[in-house]
ROSE-4610 file (N, C-alpha, C; in Angstrom, 1 decimal, always signed):
// ROSE-4610
residu = [X/X/X/X/X/X/X/X/X/X/X/X/X/X/X/X/X/X/X/X/X/X/X/X/X/X/X/X/X/X/X/X/X/X/X/X/X/X/X/X/X/X/X/X/X/X/X/X/X/X/X/X/X/X/X/X/X/X/X/X/X/X/X/X/X/X/X/X/X/X/X/X/X/X/X/X/X/X/X/X/X/X/X/X/X/X/X/X/X/X/X/X/X/X/X/X/X/X/X/X/X/X/X/X/X/X/X/X/X/X/X/X/X/X/X/X/X/X/X/X/X/X/X/X/X/X/X/X/X/X/X/X/X/X/X/X/X/X/X/X/X/X/X/X/X/X/X/X/X/X/X/X/X/X/X/X/X/X/X/X/X/X/X/X/X/X/X/X/X/X/X/X/X/X/X/X/X/X/X/X/X/X/X/X/X/X/X/X/X/X/X/X/X/X/X/X/X/X/X/X/X/X/X/X/X/X/X/X/X/X/X/X/X/X/X/X/X/X/X/X/X/X/X/X/X/X/X/X/X/X/X/X/X/X/X/X/X/X/X/X/X/X/X/X/X/X/X/X/X/X/X/X/X/X/X/X/X/X/X/X/X/X/X/X/X/X/X/X/X/X/X/X/X/X/X/X/X/X/X/X/X/X/X/X/X/X/X/X/X/X/X/X/X/X/X/X/X/X/X/X/X/X/X/X/X/X/X/X/X/X/X/X/X/X/X/X/X/X/X/X/X/X/X/X/X/X/X/X/X/X/X/X/X/X/X/X/X/X/X/X/X/X/X/X/X/X/X/X/X/X/X/X/X/X/X/X/X/X/X/X/X/X/X/X/X/X/X/X/X/X/X/X/X/X/X/X/X/X/X/X/X/X/X/X/X/X/X/X/X/X/X/X/X/X/X/X/X/X/X/X/X/X/X/X/X/X/X/X/X/X/X/X/X/X/X/X/X/X/X/X/X/X/X/X/X/X/X/X/X/X/X/X/X/X/X/X/X/X/X/X/X/X/X/X/X/X/X/X/X/X/X/X/X/X/X/X/X/X/X/X/X/X/X/X/X/X/X/X/X/X/X/X/X/X/X/X/X/X/X/X/X/X/X/X/X/X/X/X/X/X/X/X/X/X/X/X/X/X/X/X/X/X/X/X/X/X/X/X/X/X/X/X/X/X/X/X/X/X/X/X/X/X/X/X/X/X/X/X/X/X/X/X/X/X/X/X/X/X/X/X/X/X/X/X/X/X/X/X/X/X/X/X/X/X/X/X/X/X/X/X/X/X/X/X/X/X/X/X/X/X/X/X/X/X/X/X/X/X/X/X/X/X/X/X/X/X/X/X/X/X/X/X/X/X/X/X/X/X/X/X/X/X/X/X/X/X/X/X/X/X/X/X/X/X/X/X/X/X/X/X/X/X/X/X/X/X/X/X/X/X/X/X/X/X/X/X/X/X/X/X/X/X/X/X/X/X/X/X/X/X/X/X/X/X/X/X/X/X/X/X/X/X/X/X/X/X/X/X/X/X/X/X/X/X/X/X/X/X/X/X/X/X/X/X/X/X/X]
num = [1/1/1/2/2/2/3/3/3/4/4/4/5/5/5/6/6/6/7/7/7/8/8/8/9/9/9/10/10/10/11/11/11/12/12/12/13/13/13/14/14/14/15/15/15/16/16/16/17/17/17/18/18/18/19/19/19/20/20/20/21/21/21/22/22/22/23/23/23/24/24/24/25/25/25/26/26/26/27/27/27/28/28/28/29/29/29/30/30/30/31/31/31/32/32/32/33/33/33/34/34/34/35/35/35/36/36/36/37/37/37/38/38/38/39/39/39/40/40/40/41/41/41/42/42/42/43/43/43/44/44/44/45/45/45/46/46/46/47/47/47/48/48/48/49/49/49/50/50/50/51/51/51/52/52/52/53/53/53/54/54/54/55/55/55/56/56/56/57/57/57/58/58/58/59/59/59/60/60/60/61/61/61/62/62/62/63/63/63/64/64/64/65/65/65/66/66/66/67/67/67/68/68/68/69/69/69/70/70/70/71/71/71/72/72/72/73/73/73/74/74/74/75/75/75/76/76/76/77/77/77/78/78/78/79/79/79/80/80/80/81/81/81/82/82/82/83/83/83/84/84/84/85/85/85/86/86/86/87/87/87/88/88/88/89/89/89/90/90/90/91/91/91/92/92/92/93/93/93/94/94/94/95/95/95/96/96/96/97/97/97/98/98/98/99/99/99/100/100/100/101/101/101/102/102/102/103/103/103/104/104/104/105/105/105/106/106/106/107/107/107/108/108/108/109/109/109/110/110/110/111/111/111/112/112/112/113/113/113/114/114/114/115/115/115/116/116/116/117/117/117/118/118/118/119/119/119/120/120/120/121/121/121/122/122/122/123/123/123/124/124/124/125/125/125/126/126/126/127/127/127/128/128/128/129/129/129/130/130/130/131/131/131/132/132/132/133/133/133/134/134/134/135/135/135/136/136/136/137/137/137/138/138/138/139/139/139/140/140/140/141/141/141/142/142/142/143/143/143/144/144/144/145/145/145/146/146/146/147/147/147/148/148/148/149/149/149/150/150/150/151/151/151/152/152/152/153/153/153/154/154/154/155/155/155/156/156/156/157/157/157/158/158/158/159/159/159/160/160/160/161/161/161/162/162/162/163/163/163/164/164/164/165/165/165/166/166/166/167/167/167/168/168/168/169/169/169/170/170/170/171/171/171/172/172/172/173/173/173/174/174/174/175/175/175/176/176/176/177/177/177/178/178/178/179/179/179/180/180/180/181/181/181/182/182/182/183/183/183/184/184/184/185/185/185/186/186/186/187/187/187/188/188/188/189/189/189/190/190/190/191/191/191/192/192/192/193/193/193/194/194/194/195/195/195/196/196/196/197/197/197/198/198/198/199/199/199/200/200/200/201/201/201/202/202/202/203/203/203/204/204/204/205/205/205/206/206/206/207/207/207/208/208/208/209/209/209/210/210/210/211/211/211/212/212/212/213/213/213/214/214/214/215/215/215/216/216/216/217/217/217/218/218/218/219/219/219/220/220/220/221/221/221/222/222/222/223/223/223/224/224/224/225/225/225/226/226/226/227/227/227/228/228/228/229/229/229]
x = [+0.8/+0.0/+0.9/+0.5/+1.4/+1.2/+2.3/+2.3/+2.0/+1.0/+0.7/+1.3/+2.3/+3.0/+2.2/+2.0/+1.4/+2.5/+3.6/+4.8/+6.1/+7.1/+8.4/+9.4/+10.0/+11.0/+12.4/+13.2/+14.5/+15.6/+16.8/+18.0/+18.7/+19.9/+20.7/+21.9/+22.2/+23.4/+24.3/+25.6/+26.5/+27.8/+28.4/+29.6/+30.4/+31.7/+32.7/+33.8/+34.2/+35.3/+36.2/+37.5/+38.5/+39.4/+39.6/+40.4/+41.7/+42.8/+44.0/+44.8/+45.6/+46.5/+47.9/+48.8/+50.2/+50.2/+49.2/+49.1/+48.4/+47.9/+47.2/+45.7/+44.9/+43.4/+43.0/+42.2/+41.7/+40.1/+39.6/+38.1/+37.7/+36.7/+36.1/+34.6/+34.0/+32.6/+32.0/+30.8/+30.1/+28.7/+28.1/+26.8/+26.0/+24.8/+23.9/+22.5/+22.1/+20.8/+19.9/+18.6/+17.8/+17.9/+17.8/+17.9/+16.8/+15.7/+14.6/+15.0/+14.4/+14.8/+14.0/+12.9/+12.0/+12.6/+12.0/+12.5/+11.4/+10.4/+9.3/+9.8/+9.1/+9.5/+9.6/+8.7/+8.7/+9.9/+10.2/+11.3/+12.6/+12.7/+13.9/+14.0/+12.9/+13.0/+13.4/+12.9/+13.3/+14.7/+15.1/+16.5/+17.5/+17.2/+18.0/+18.0/+16.9/+16.8/+17.8/+17.9/+18.7/+20.2/+20.4/+21.8/+22.3/+21.5/+21.9/+22.2/+21.3/+21.6/+22.9/+23.2/+24.5/+25.7/+25.6/+26.7/+26.8/+25.7/+25.6/+26.2/+26.0/+26.5/+28.0/+28.5/+30.0/+30.7/+30.0/+30.6/+30.6/+29.5/+29.4/+30.6/+30.9/+32.0/+33.3/+33.5/+34.8/+34.9/+33.8/+33.9/+33.9/+33.1/+32.9/+33.6/+33.6/+34.2/+35.7/+36.1/+37.5/+38.4/+38.1/+38.9/+39.0/+37.9/+37.9/+38.8/+38.6/+39.4/+40.9/+41.3/+42.7/+43.2/+42.4/+42.8/+43.1/+42.2/+42.4/+43.6/+43.8/+45.0/+46.3/+46.4/+47.6/+47.8/+46.7/+46.8/+47.2/+46.7/+47.2/+48.6/+49.0/+50.4/+51.4/+51.0/+51.8/+51.9/+50.8/+50.8/+51.2/+51.7/+52.1/+50.9/+49.7/+48.5/+48.1/+47.2/+46.7/+46.0/+46.3/+45.8/+44.3/+43.4/+42.0/+41.7/+40.5/+40.0/+38.5/+38.0/+36.6/+35.9/+34.6/+33.8/+32.4/+31.9/+30.6/+29.8/+28.6/+27.8/+26.4/+25.9/+24.5/+23.8/+22.7/+21.9/+20.4/+19.6/+18.2/+17.4/+16.1/+15.2/+13.8/+13.3/+12.0/+11.0/+10.0/+9.0/+7.6/+7.3/+6.0/+6.1/+5.4/+5.5/+4.3/+3.2/+2.0/+1.0/+0.0/-1.1/-0.7/+0.5/+0.9/+1.7/+2.0/+2.8/+4.1/+5.2/+6.5/+7.1/+7.4/+7.9/+9.2/+10.1/+11.3/+12.0/+13.0/+13.9/+15.3/+16.1/+17.6/+18.2/+19.3/+19.9/+21.4/+22.0/+23.4/+24.0/+25.2/+25.9/+27.3/+27.6/+29.0/+29.7/+30.8/+31.6/+32.9/+33.0/+34.2/+35.1/+35.2/+36.0/+35.4/+36.2/+35.7/+34.5/+33.4/+32.2/+31.3/+31.6/+30.8/+30.3/+29.0/+28.3/+27.0/+26.9/+25.7/+24.9/+23.6/+22.6/+21.7/+21.5/+20.6/+19.7/+18.4/+17.4/+16.6/+16.2/+15.3/+14.2/+13.0/+11.9/+11.4/+11.0/+10.4/+9.2/+8.1/+7.0/+6.6/+6.6/+6.4/+5.0/+4.4/+3.2/+3.7/+3.6/+4.1/+3.3/+2.1/+1.3/+1.9/+2.1/+2.5/+4.1/+4.7/+6.2/+6.8/+6.0/+6.5/+6.2/+7.0/+6.8/+5.4/+4.9/+3.6/+3.7/+3.0/+3.0/+2.3/+2.8/+2.1/+0.7/+0.3/-1.1/-2.0/-1.5/-2.4/-3.1/-2.5/-3.1/-4.1/-4.6/-5.6/-6.7/-7.9/-9.0/-8.7/-9.2/-9.0/-9.5/-8.7/-8.9/-8.8/-8.3/-8.1/-6.9/-7.0/-5.9/-4.8/-4.2/-3.3/-2.0/-1.5/-0.3/-0.5/-1.6/-2.0/-2.1/-2.8/-3.0/-1.7/-0.7/+0.5/+1.4/+1.4/+2.1/+1.5/+0.2/-0.5/-0.1/-0.1/+0.3/+1.7/+2.6/+4.0/+4.2/+3.4/+3.5/+3.0/+1.9/+1.4/+2.4/+3.0/+4.0/+5.2/+5.7/+6.8/+6.5/+5.4/+5.0/+4.9/+4.4/+4.3/+5.7/+6.6/+7.9/+8.7/+8.5/+9.2/+8.6/+7.3/+6.7/+7.2/+7.4/+7.8/+9.3/+10.0/+11.5/+12.2/+11.6/+12.3/+13.0/+12.7/+13.4/+13.4/+14.3/+14.4/+14.5/+13.7/+13.7/+14.2/+14.5/+14.9/+13.9/+14.3/+13.3/+12.2/+12.7/+11.7/+11.3/+11.1/+10.7/+9.4/+8.5/+7.2/+7.4/+8.2/+8.5/+9.3/+10.3/+11.1/+10.2/+9.3/+8.4/+7.7/+7.2/+6.5/+7.4/+8.6/+9.5/+10.2/+10.5/+11.3/+10.5/+9.2/+8.4/+8.5/+8.8/+8.9/+8.1/+7.0/+6.1/+6.8/+8.0/+8.8/+9.4/+9.5/+10.1/+9.1/+8.7/+7.8/+8.0/+7.4/+7.3/+6.2/+5.7/+4.6/+5.2/+4.4/+4.7/+3.4/+3.4/+2.2/+1.2/+1.8/+1.0/+0.4/+1.1/+0.6/+1.6/+1.4/+2.4/+3.4/+4.6/+5.7/+6.3/+6.4/+7.1/+8.2/+9.2/+10.4/+11.0/+11.8/+12.6/+14.1/+14.8/+16.3/+16.9/+18.0/+18.8/+19.2/+19.1/+19.5/+18.5/+17.4/+16.5/+15.5/+15.0/+14.1/+14.6/+15.7/+16.2/+17.7/+18.3/+19.8/+20.1/+21.4/+21.9/+21.5/+21.2/+20.9/+19.5/+18.7/+17.4/+17.5/+18.6/+18.9/+17.9/+17.1/+16.1/+14.7/+14.1/+12.8/+11.7/+11.0/+10.0/+8.7/+7.6/+6.2/+5.4/+4.5/+3.6/+2.1/+1.4/+0.0/-0.7/-1.4/-2.1/-3.1/-3.3/-4.3/-5.7/-6.5/-7.9/-8.0/-6.9/-7.0/-6.6/-7.3/-7.1/-7.1/-8.0/-8.3/-7.3/-6.3/-5.4/-6.1/-6.0/-6.6/-5.8/-6.4/-5.6/-5.0/-3.8/-3.1/-4.0/-4.9/-5.7/-6.8/-7.0/-8.0/-7.4/-6.1/-5.5/-6.1/-6.0/-6.5/-5.5/-6.1/-5.4/-5.0]
y = [-1.2/+0.0/+1.2/+2.2/+3.4/+4.3/+4.9/+5.8/+7.2/+7.9/+9.3/+10.2/+10.9/+11.8/+13.0/+13.5/+14.7/+15.8/+15.4/+16.3/+15.5/+16.2/+15.6/+15.8/+14.7/+14.8/+14.8/+15.8/+15.9/+16.2/+15.9/+16.3/+17.2/+17.6/+18.4/+17.6/+17.7/+17.1/+18.2/+18.1/+19.2/+18.7/+19.6/+19.2/+20.5/+20.3/+21.5/+21.1/+22.1/+21.9/+23.1/+22.8/+23.9/+23.7/+24.8/+24.7/+25.6/+25.1/+25.9/+26.1/+27.1/+27.4/+27.5/+26.7/+26.7/+26.5/+25.7/+25.5/+26.5/+27.6/+28.7/+28.6/+28.6/+28.5/+29.7/+29.5/+30.7/+30.6/+29.5/+29.3/+28.3/+28.6/+27.6/+27.6/+26.4/+26.3/+25.4/+25.8/+25.0/+24.8/+23.6/+23.3/+22.7/+23.1/+22.4/+22.3/+21.1/+20.9/+19.9/+19.9/+19.0/+17.6/+16.7/+15.3/+14.5/+14.2/+13.5/+12.2/+11.9/+10.7/+9.5/+9.6/+8.4/+7.5/+6.3/+5.3/+5.1/+5.8/+5.8/+6.4/+6.1/+6.5/+8.1/+8.8/+10.2/+10.8/+10.3/+10.8/+10.5/+9.4/+9.0/+9.9/+10.2/+11.1/+12.5/+13.0/+14.4/+14.4/+13.3/+13.3/+13.3/+12.5/+12.5/+13.9/+14.6/+15.9/+16.8/+16.9/+17.8/+17.4/+16.1/+15.6/+16.0/+15.9/+16.4/+17.9/+18.7/+20.1/+20.4/+19.6/+19.8/+19.6/+18.5/+18.2/+19.2/+19.7/+20.7/+22.0/+22.3/+23.6/+23.5/+22.4/+22.3/+22.3/+21.7/+21.7/+23.1/+23.9/+25.3/+26.1/+25.8/+26.5/+26.2/+25.0/+24.6/+25.1/+25.1/+25.5/+27.0/+27.7/+29.1/+30.0/+29.7/+30.6/+30.3/+29.1/+28.8/+29.6/+29.6/+30.4/+31.8/+32.4/+33.8/+34.0/+33.1/+33.2/+33.0/+32.1/+32.0/+33.2/+33.8/+35.0/+36.2/+36.3/+37.4/+37.1/+35.8/+35.5/+35.8/+35.5/+35.8/+37.3/+38.1/+39.5/+40.1/+39.6/+40.2/+39.8/+38.6/+38.2/+39.1/+39.4/+40.3/+41.7/+42.1/+43.5/+43.6/+42.5/+42.4/+42.9/+42.6/+43.0/+41.8/+42.0/+40.9/+39.9/+38.6/+37.5/+37.3/+37.3/+37.1/+35.6/+35.3/+34.0/+34.1/+33.6/+33.6/+32.6/+32.9/+32.0/+31.8/+30.6/+30.3/+29.4/+29.8/+29.1/+28.8/+27.6/+27.2/+26.7/+27.3/+26.8/+26.7/+26.4/+26.3/+26.7/+26.9/+27.2/+26.6/+25.7/+25.2/+26.2/+26.5/+27.6/+27.1/+25.8/+25.3/+23.8/+23.1/+21.6/+21.0/+21.0/+20.4/+20.2/+19.3/+19.0/+18.4/+17.7/+17.1/+18.0/+19.2/+20.2/+20.5/+20.5/+20.9/+21.9/+23.1/+24.2/+24.8/+25.3/+25.8/+26.6/+27.3/+27.9/+27.6/+27.4/+27.3/+28.6/+29.0/+30.3/+30.2/+30.7/+30.7/+32.1/+32.2/+33.4/+33.3/+34.2/+34.2/+35.5/+35.3/+36.4/+36.4/+37.4/+37.4/+38.5/+39.6/+40.7/+41.5/+42.3/+43.2/+44.0/+43.9/+44.6/+44.0/+42.8/+42.2/+40.9/+40.8/+39.6/+39.4/+38.2/+37.8/+36.8/+37.1/+36.1/+35.6/+34.3/+33.7/+32.7/+32.9/+32.2/+31.3/+30.1/+29.2/+28.7/+28.8/+28.3/+26.9/+26.0/+24.7/+24.5/+24.0/+23.5/+22.2/+21.2/+19.8/+19.3/+18.5/+17.7/+16.4/+16.1/+14.9/+13.7/+13.8/+12.7/+12.2/+13.1/+12.7/+12.6/+13.4/+13.5/+14.3/+15.4/+16.3/+17.7/+18.7/+20.1/+20.5/+21.6/+22.1/+23.5/+23.7/+25.0/+26.1/+27.3/+28.4/+28.5/+28.3/+28.5/+27.5/+26.4/+25.5/+26.1/+27.2/+27.8/+28.9/+28.9/+29.9/+29.1/+29.6/+29.0/+29.0/+28.1/+28.0/+29.3/+29.8/+31.0/+32.3/+32.2/+33.4/+34.2/+35.5/+36.3/+36.4/+35.3/+35.3/+36.1/+36.0/+36.8/+38.3/+38.8/+40.2/+40.6/+39.7/+40.0/+40.1/+39.2/+39.2/+40.4/+40.8/+42.0/+43.2/+43.3/+44.5/+44.6/+43.5/+43.5/+44.0/+43.4/+43.9/+45.4/+45.9/+47.3/+48.1/+47.7/+48.4/+48.4/+47.3/+47.2/+48.1/+48.1/+48.9/+50.4/+50.8/+52.2/+52.6/+51.7/+51.9/+52.0/+51.2/+51.2/+52.5/+52.9/+54.1/+55.3/+55.4/+56.5/+56.7/+55.5/+55.6/+55.7/+55.5/+55.7/+54.5/+53.3/+52.1/+51.4/+51.7/+51.0/+51.8/+51.5/+52.2/+51.2/+51.4/+50.5/+51.2/+50.5/+51.1/+52.0/+53.1/+54.0/+53.4/+52.4/+51.7/+50.3/+50.3/+49.0/+48.4/+49.3/+48.7/+47.9/+48.3/+47.5/+46.2/+46.4/+45.2/+44.2/+44.7/+43.8/+42.9/+43.3/+42.4/+41.5/+42.0/+41.2/+40.2/+40.5/+39.6/+38.7/+38.8/+37.9/+36.4/+35.5/+34.1/+33.3/+32.6/+31.9/+30.7/+30.4/+29.4/+29.9/+31.3/+31.9/+32.2/+31.1/+31.3/+30.1/+30.4/+29.3/+29.7/+28.7/+28.9/+29.2/+30.0/+30.3/+30.1/+30.2/+30.1/+31.3/+32.4/+33.6/+33.6/+33.1/+33.2/+32.7/+33.1/+32.7/+33.8/+33.5/+34.5/+34.3/+35.4/+35.3/+36.4/+36.2/+37.0/+37.3/+38.3/+38.6/+38.5/+38.0/+37.9/+39.2/+39.1/+40.3/+41.0/+42.4/+43.3/+43.4/+42.7/+42.7/+43.9/+44.3/+45.4/+46.5/+46.2/+47.1/+47.0/+48.0/+48.0/+46.9/+46.7/+45.6/+45.7/+47.0/+47.2/+46.5/+46.3/+45.7/+44.2/+43.6/+42.2/+41.5/+40.6/+39.9/+40.3/+41.2/+41.7/+40.6/+40.5/+39.5/+40.1/+39.5/+40.0/+38.8/+39.0/+37.9/+38.2/+37.3/+37.4/+36.5/+37.1/+36.2/+35.3/+34.1/+33.2/+33.8/+33.5/+34.0/+35.4/+36.1/+37.4/+37.2/+38.0/+38.1/+36.7/+35.9/+34.6/+33.5/+33.9/+32.8/+31.8/+30.6/+29.5/+29.1/+28.7/+28.1/+26.8/+26.4/+25.3/+24.0/+23.8/+22.6/+22.6/+23.8/+23.9/+24.1/+23.9/+24.1/+23.2/+23.6/+22.7/+21.5/+20.4/+19.1/+19.0]
z = [+0.0/+0.0/+0.0/-0.9/-1.0/+0.2/+0.7/+1.9/+1.4/+2.0/+1.6/+2.7/+2.4/+3.3/+3.5/+4.8/+5.1/+5.4/+5.8/+6.0/+5.7/+5.5/+5.2/+6.3/+6.8/+7.8/+7.2/+7.5/+6.8/+7.8/+7.4/+8.0/+7.0/+7.4/+6.4/+5.9/+4.6/+4.1/+3.7/+4.2/+4.0/+3.3/+2.5/+1.8/+1.7/+1.7/+1.5/+0.5/-0.2/-1.2/-1.1/-1.4/-1.5/-2.7/-3.4/-4.6/-4.4/-4.8/-4.6/-5.9/-5.9/-7.0/-6.4/-6.8/-6.2/-4.7/-4.2/-2.8/-2.0/-2.6/-2.0/-2.2/-1.2/-1.4/-2.1/-3.2/-4.0/-4.0/-3.7/-3.7/-2.7/-1.9/-1.0/-1.3/-1.1/-1.3/-0.2/+0.3/+1.3/+0.8/+1.0/+0.5/+1.6/+1.8/+2.8/+2.1/+1.9/+1.3/+2.1/+1.9/+2.7/+2.3/+3.3/+3.0/+3.7/+2.9/+3.5/+4.1/+5.3/+6.0/+5.7/+5.0/+4.8/+3.8/+3.7/+2.8/+1.7/+1.7/+0.7/-0.7/-1.7/-3.1/-3.2/-2.6/-2.7/-2.0/-0.7/+0.0/-0.8/-1.4/-2.2/-3.4/-4.0/-5.2/-4.9/-3.8/-3.4/-2.9/-2.2/-1.8/-3.0/-4.0/-5.2/-5.9/-5.9/-6.5/-5.9/-4.5/-3.9/-3.8/-3.9/-4.1/-5.4/-6.4/-7.8/-7.8/-7.1/-7.0/-6.3/-5.3/-4.6/-5.5/-6.3/-7.2/-8.3/-8.8/-9.8/-9.4/-8.1/-7.6/-7.5/-7.0/-6.9/-8.3/-9.3/-10.6/-11.1/-10.8/-11.2/-10.6/-9.4/-8.7/-9.4/-9.7/-10.3/-11.8/-12.5/-13.9/-14.2/-13.3/-13.6/-12.6/-11.3/-10.3/-10.1/-10.3/-10.1/-11.1/-12.4/-13.3/-13.0/-12.5/-12.1/-10.9/-9.9/-8.7/-9.0/-9.9/-10.3/-11.0/-11.9/-12.5/-11.6/-10.6/-9.6/-8.7/-8.4/-7.6/-8.3/-9.6/-10.3/-10.5/-10.7/-10.8/-9.5/-8.4/-7.1/-6.9/-7.3/-7.1/-7.8/-9.1/-9.9/-9.4/-8.7/-8.2/-6.8/-6.2/-4.8/-3.9/-4.3/-3.5/-2.6/-1.7/-0.8/-1.7/-1.4/-2.2/-1.9/-2.9/-2.7/-2.5/-1.9/-1.8/-1.9/-3.1/-3.3/-2.4/-2.1/-1.3/-1.9/-2.0/-2.5/-1.4/-1.2/-0.2/-0.8/-0.5/-0.9/+0.3/+0.7/+1.9/+1.5/+2.5/+2.3/+3.5/+3.3/+4.4/+4.1/+4.9/+4.7/+5.2/+4.4/+4.8/+5.0/+4.6/+4.8/+4.7/+5.7/+5.7/+6.4/+5.8/+6.3/+5.2/+5.6/+4.6/+3.3/+3.3/+2.1/+1.2/+1.7/+0.9/+1.6/+0.9/+1.4/+0.6/+1.2/+0.4/+1.0/+0.2/+0.7/-0.4/+0.0/-1.0/-0.7/-1.8/-1.7/-2.1/-1.5/-1.8/-1.8/-2.8/-2.9/-2.7/-2.2/-2.0/-2.5/-3.4/-4.0/-3.5/-2.8/-2.4/-3.2/-4.0/-4.9/-4.6/-5.4/-5.1/-4.0/-3.3/-2.2/-2.6/-1.8/-2.1/-3.1/-3.6/-4.6/-4.1/-3.8/-3.3/-4.2/-4.6/-5.5/-4.7/-4.5/-4.0/-5.1/-5.1/-6.1/-5.3/-5.5/-4.8/-5.8/-5.3/-6.0/-5.1/-5.5/-4.7/-5.2/-4.3/-4.7/-3.8/-4.4/-3.6/-4.1/-3.2/-3.6/-3.1/-4.0/-3.6/-3.1/-1.8/-1.2/-1.6/-2.1/-2.5/-3.9/-4.8/-6.1/-6.2/-5.4/-5.4/-6.5/-6.9/-7.9/-7.5/-8.1/-7.8/-8.3/-7.7/-8.0/-8.7/-9.7/-10.4/-9.6/-9.7/-9.0/-9.3/-10.6/-11.0/-10.3/-9.7/-9.0/-7.8/-7.3/-6.1/-6.4/-7.6/-8.0/-8.8/-8.8/-9.6/-11.0/-11.8/-13.2/-13.8/-14.8/-15.5/-14.7/-13.4/-12.6/-13.2/-13.2/-13.7/-12.7/-12.3/-11.2/-11.5/-12.7/-13.1/-12.9/-13.4/-13.3/-11.8/-11.1/-9.7/-8.9/-9.2/-8.5/-8.8/-10.1/-10.5/-9.9/-9.8/-9.2/-7.7/-7.0/-5.6/-5.4/-6.3/-6.2/-6.5/-7.5/-7.8/-6.6/-6.0/-4.8/-3.7/-3.4/-2.3/-2.6/-3.9/-4.3/-4.1/-4.5/-4.3/-2.8/-2.0/-0.6/+0.0/-0.4/+0.2/-0.2/-1.5/-1.9/-1.3/-1.1/-0.4/+1.0/+1.7/+3.1/+3.2/+2.1/+2.1/+2.6/+2.7/+3.2/+2.1/+0.8/-0.3/-1.5/-2.4/-3.7/-4.8/-5.8/-7.0/-8.2/-9.3/-10.5/-11.1/-11.8/-12.3/-13.2/-14.0/-14.9/-14.3/-13.0/-12.4/-12.9/-13.3/-13.8/-15.1/-16.0/-17.2/-16.8/-15.9/-15.5/-14.7/-14.0/-13.2/-14.1/-15.2/-16.1/-16.8/-17.2/-18.0/-17.2/-16.0/-15.1/-14.2/-14.3/-13.4/-13.9/-13.0/-13.3/-12.4/-12.9/-12.0/-11.2/-11.6/-10.8/-9.5/-9.4/-8.3/-7.2/-6.5/-5.4/-4.4/-3.2/-2.2/-1.2/-0.5/+0.5/+1.9/+2.6/+4.0/+4.8/+6.1/+6.9/+6.6/+6.2/+5.9/+4.5/+3.6/+2.2/+1.2/+0.0/-1.1/-1.4/-1.3/-1.5/-2.8/-3.6/-4.9/-4.9/-5.7/-5.6/-7.0/-7.0/-8.2/-8.0/-9.0/-8.8/-8.4/-7.7/-7.4/-8.7/-8.6/-9.7/-10.8/-10.8/-11.9/-11.9/-10.7/-10.6/-9.6/-8.9/-7.9/-7.8/-7.2/-7.0/-5.9/-5.8/-4.9/-3.5/-3.0/-1.6/-1.3/-2.2/-2.0/-2.0/-2.3/-2.4/-3.3/-2.7/-3.5/-3.2/-4.0/-3.6/-3.6/-2.5/-2.3/-1.9/-2.3/-2.0/-1.6/-0.6/-0.1/-0.3/-0.9/-1.1/+0.0/+0.9/+2.0/+1.3/+1.9/+1.5/+1.6/+0.6/+0.6/+0.0/-0.4/-1.0/-2.5/-3.3/-4.8/-5.4/-5.1/-5.6/-5.2/-4.3/-3.8/-2.9/-3.3/-2.6/-1.4/-0.3/+0.8/+0.3/+0.9/+0.4/+0.3/+1.2/+1.2/+0.1/-0.5/-1.5/-2.9/-3.1/-4.4/-5.4/-6.7/-7.8/-7.9/-8.1/-8.2/-9.7]
């Protein structure tokens, strides 16, 4: 008989790597991803998914960040400047885990040259019954204008933030809001559905990753237990 999970029990899987040039560390990477503890098919599938993400991130560090780190190391050596050491980190945060839904985001941080830090976030929401990710549209009634509603909410929040002086966005943020919206960039919380925009896409670096939350029951958003199957 197939087991229907209502929540997912996980531990953390961690890995670290260090790359050197001429015996000097130029790049370090640390990874922490969720590791489901169950032996059922869904837990195994999700565990393989994040193990693959872990390996892919370490390959990315070696193929893309290491050549940059080596170039900066040799430039600093030639200029008798302090030797740099790049750092890359990948972590995660579970944001919802009940009623057969498991939601989280993974986030990487790349620290390269002084003053240069890049954050990259990815949201995942899993149906623990089927064992597959859920599309954002499933949390709205059929034919609901969910994209327009989410963009309108983001625009209202941005205007509110700018009026109060708590944040600043790019002058053409309205155009960028529409162009850079990605329905895969979301996760669930106890309060509602949170969707976000990548760093630098609609605001300067000081605003990091702009995120907006639509509470359940507002603007057609269905509570998690009433989502479309």
